[in-house]
N, C-alpha and C positions, 0 to 999 in steps of 0.2 A: 488643428486637427492632426489625428493622424494618416501619414498618404496612403492612396488606397493600395499601392504595392506591399506595404508593410502591412496594412491589415489582411490582404491577400494569402500572403507568407503566414503569419500567424494561424489563419483559418485552415491553412494547409496542414499545418502541424499540428493543428488540434484533431483533424479527421482523419489524418491517415490511419486506417484499418480500425479506427475506433481504442486503439491501444498503445499510444507513445508512450516511451518511459516503462518502467523507470528503472528497471533491472532487466538480467536474463543472461542466459549461460554464452559467455564470448569463446570460451574453450571446454570442451570438446566444442565442433559447430552442431548447432542445434538443429531440429528438422526443418526449420523453416530459415536457418541461417539469421539468427535472430542480431549477431554481431553485424552484417550487413544493413539490415534494415534497421536496427537500434529500436526495436519495439519491443515491449514486453506483453506478454499474456497476460491478461487481467480481464475482470468480469467489470460489466455487464457484456461486452463484448466477445470475451473468450473466457471461457469457464473451466480449463482445462479437462485434463490432467495433464495434457501435452500441450505446447504452442501451437501443433498442429494435428489432425486426429492422424491415424497410421495412412488413411487412403490417400490425404492431403501430402505426405512428407516427400520433403525434396531434396534431402540429404542422405545418401547411401550409409548404408549400415560399415561400421569400422568391425573388422575382424581383432579379437585381443582373447589371451588365454585368460583363463580363471588364477587369480592371484596377483594379475599386474597391477600396476599403479596407474592411477589416473588423478590428475593436476586440473579438477574443474577451474573454471575463474569467469569472475562476473563485472561489472563496473557499479562502484558506490552511489555513481549517479546522481550525486547532489542530496542522498536521502540515507539517513541515518537508522540504526537499529533493526532488531528483527532477528528472526532464527530464518536459516537454510536446510532443509529437509532433503537427505539423500535415498531415493527408495527406487526398488527394482521390480520389473515384472516383466513376466512373458509377453514379446511386441504383439502375438494374436493377443492379449488382454490388456494393451497398453490405453485405448478407449475407456476403460474403466477405472475409475478412482481408487476403488476398494482392493484392486490387485495391488497398485502401490503400497496402500496403507499397511497391507500383509507384508509386504518385502522390505518396510525402512531398514537401511544400514547405518545411518548415523545423522545428529543433527547438531548443527553447529552454528557459531555467532555470524552475523551477514557482515559484519566490518571488523574482518581478519584478514591477514597474508599481506597488510602493508595499505591496503586504502586508508582512507584519513581525512578528514576536514583539512582545509585549506589554512584557516585559522584554530591552532589549537587551544585557545580559548573560549571558542566556539564551537561543542562537540557534535552538534545538530547541524552545525552550519554547511555551507556548498563545498565544494570541491571543483578544481581545474583539470581534473584527471580526462582525458576522451571517455565517451559513451559508448565506443568499440572495445573499451579494457585493454587498448595495446598499452596503456604506462598506468603505474599504479593501480592494479586491478586488485579487487578483493580474489584471495584464492585459499584454496587448502589441498591436501591429497587426501584421497581414499582408495582402497583395495576391490579389486572384483574381487564378489565374494565366491567362496569356495564349492557354494553347493548348487550355484548355476551349473544347470546340465549343458551339453553340447546345444547349441541350437540359436534362436534370434531372441536377445533380451533387450531393454529398453531401461536405460538410467533416466529417473525423473529428478529433475531441481525444482525445487519449490522454496518460493520465498513468503513469509508471513511476518505478521507484527511490524512492517516498516513504519516508520514516521511519514507522515503525523495521522493520514488517517487511510492508508493503503489498503488493498485488497491483497490477495493471493495473488502468486506469480508463478508463473509454470516454463519449462524447459526440457524436451526431453531430447535424448540422442540414441540412436538406436546402435546395437553392438549384434555380431555373431561372436558367439563363444564358443574357442575352439581349442581342447585341451588346456594342459595344467592340473595341478592339485585339487583333488576333492577333500570336502569338508561338510560339517553340519551347519546349518542356518542358524545364524549366534542374534542374540536379541538386541534389538538397535539399543546404539549407544548415543550419550549425548557430550559433548565437548564445548565447554562455555570459555568465557574469555576473550574479550570485544577491544576494540580501541578505548570505550570508555572503560572498563572493567579488566585490562589485561592480568592474566596468572590467575583470573576468578572464575570458577565454576558458575556463571551465568552471564546473561547479556543484556543490553539493554533493549527496551521492546516498547510497541505504543497498543496500545488496544485489544491485541489478544497474543498468548502463549501455545496457540494450537493450531492447525492447518484446518479448514472448512468451516471456520467461525466468522470470516471477512470475505464471505465467497466474494462479493460485488465492491467496486470499488467508484466513490469512497465506502468505508466500512459501514453499515447500517445496523450490524449486530456484533458491537464489541463485549466482551467478556469485562474488560477494565475501563475507566472513563475514557470517553474518546478523547484522542490526541492529547491525553497526560502520558509522561515518560514513566516507565515501569523497570524493572529489572528483576531476573530471575532465572532457574533453567527451566527448559521449555517443558509444555506439561506432558506428563506420562513415559519419561524415559530419567534414568535416576542418575546415571552416572558414565564414567568409561571405561567402565567393565562389563564386556557382554558376557552373555554365557549362551552353550549351546541351547537352542530351542525342542520341545519334545517332536516335532515334526519338520519336515524340512520342506512340506509342500504347501504351495500358495493357499490353498483352498483353506489350511487348518492353522498358518501361520498368525499370530497375532498382530494386530495393528499397533500402531504409536502407545496405545492407550490401553495395551493389552494386560497390563500393570500399571495401575496409576499410582503413580508416586508423589504428592502434592508438593508443590513448591513452595519456599521455607518463605517465600516473602508473597504468596498468591492472599487475597481477598477476595471474602465473599461479596458477588457484586450481581445486582440482580437486574436484569435488561429488561428496561421500561416496555411495557406494550401497549397501543393504541386500539385493540380491538378488545380489550378486557379480557383476553385468553391466559390462560395460565402458563409463566415462563419459566423454563428450567435450564439452570446454569449448574456444571459442575463446582463443589465448593471444595474446601482446602483438605476437608475430611473424606472425600471419596463419595460422599452423599449429593443428594441433591436440594438444592434450596429452590423450594418454589414460594410464587408470590402469584397475587392478582392483581392484577391494575385496575384502579378506580374506573366504572363504567359511567360514573356522574358526570355531567356536563358540567362545566363551569367557563366563565368568559376568559377569552385568552388573556394572559398575563405578560407585561414587559419582560422582555429576556434580558439579563445584565450579563456582561461579560465578564467572565472570570479572571482575565486580563486585563480589563481596561478598569472594571467597576463603574461602566457606564453602560446606560441603557444607549438603542441605535438612535442617532440625534436627526432628525429631519434638516435638508438642507433650507439655507433661509432663503431659496430662488425656487421654487418650487416648480416645475415647467421649465424652467431654464437650461434643462439638460441639452445635450448634444442630437438625442434622440427626439426631442420635444413631446415627450411625454408628460402628462399632468395628472394621472390618478394614481395616487397612491395606495400602495397594498397595506392590511394591517400583519404582513409577515416582518420579521426582522432580522437583522445581519447580526455577527457580532465576528469578533475575531480571537480565533484560534490560538495562535502565534505567531512570530515576526522573527526571524533571524536574516540577518543583514552580513553581506561580506564586500568588502572591493567595492565594486561600482553598483553592485545590485542586491536586489532584496528578497526574499519569497516570505508570503503572507499567505495563510490558511485560514478563511472567512466561514462562517457556518451560516445560512439562510435555515432559519425557524419557521416553517410552514404553520400561519393561524389560521388561515382559510380552509374551508372542507376540501377544496381540491386548488391549488395555484397553477394556473395557466397563463402564457404570454407575459412571462415577466421579464423583468430588468434589474438590476441593482445597478444603483450606482453611488459607487466610491469617490468620497470628496475629499481629496487630499487636503493637508493642513495647509496654509496658506504662504508657508514660507517653504513649502516643497519643491523646490528649483527644478526643471528638468525632469521630475517625476512622471516616467512613461509606463504602460504595461508591456513588457515584451512576449509573453504568452501567458496562457491559462490553460489548465489541466481540468480533468476531473467534469464538473456538471457546467460548466459557462464557457462563454467566448466572447472575446472583445467584439462589440458593436459599433462603438465610436470613442474618440477621445477630444476633450478638446481642454481649453486653459480659460476660456473666457466664458459666462462671469465667474466660473471657480475652475480650477483645475480638477479634473472628474474625469472619470472611464463609465461606460455603459455596457454591463457583461448582460448577454443574453443566455437563454438554454443552448447547450452544445449538442442536444440531439434529443428525438421525443420521448426517452425514459425521462429526462432530466426535464421534463416541460409538462409531466403530468403529475403533482406531487400532492399527495393525501396532506391533512392536515395531522401534525405532529411530526412529519418527517422533517430531519435535519440534513440540508443538503450541504456536502462540502465541495469548496472551489479552492484550489490553487493557483496562486498568482507570482508569476516571477514580474518585478519590474525593477527600473532604473533607478539609482540612488545614492547622490551625492553629499547631503547634508543633514541625514537624519540617523538616528539610532533608535535602536528597537523598541525603546520604553518611549520614546517621543512618538513614532507611529503608532503606536497600541493607543496611547491617551489622545491623540490628535486627529484621528482618521474617522469621518463619520459615512452614515450608510443612509441612502434610501432604495425600497423597495416598490418600483413601478408596476403596473399592469397596462395592458395595451387598449 
């Protein structure tokens, strides 16, 4: 079984401000100095539009001129894909997301400027670059817009569409704008080309191609199939050619979707509803696609993993787990993805809730019989390690990480990210041979 010291460290990693990882601005220094804390602002604990509200900002504003160059940097931090949006708002309005939506300057790919996975053959794999971005950071350059008036303004960095079921991430830097040339506000631009698609006008992304869609993490309202890789430009911006807007005032300036130009690779996707209400999703034509989910009750059906082709398989020894639980839940777990590198692997598992409400649950992960030395290092999102043991089977028990994850309605799909040691397994073997049980206390 895992040592108490190891368990304590793992739990501390999970509960630090509720916002561990995954990316954030490391240069310039954000309001809460995320480079030092190595914590990303993400929902449900942090909903933006900045890493801290203005009243809680601890980093002094930096004086800069209009037209000056800024070199934003952020760590890839073992996560591939997505878009980075840069936007400006008056500092007095910086607690208002709409103010930043009206001041978008540029959208670029997440994996640019030299950040990359360690294994070129596994573009979604991990990397050994430090989380403080001091080596091999993702980075780009932007200009301070010429329409900003003298006074205090805030630059927002936002990441969305990251692998595999990530939410929106936020960082903010406060500036005092003083001097420099003046000019009109320009329309938002998009510049594609990342590690997977160098020199192409598209980015690799997951779940969404727009901000404010995956508000919480894990993403519970995807535009595209959950955790499946997509590619294309960001929604609502067309190219690298910016044009003057008709107004330079933040109140009248259009948001990033002011002129919706559809992605050439976008698909019409209907977001399932468990309430029977209409769900509207923007389509590639700019029209809304409306559907009504069925309200007819039906018996829970086994959910088969698309990656393994297998339904969740109960352990041969129910009740023999290290938590001593014996009551099996009707909810099921499937594997969304596995990425391995060096001596570790990263697994995304999905807990499909079948009960009316699922509380006091634990996921038992039973590793393959020849998975020597496999042990969970840490978990992200919805669960944390309760215990691990090698007898009678090599397994781990994962429990809810917080109250929000311990009150799940029927039809909810909870994403749990797992980092574990790996000495003798490849991705396909892990997917095909790992088994799961869901227990209730």
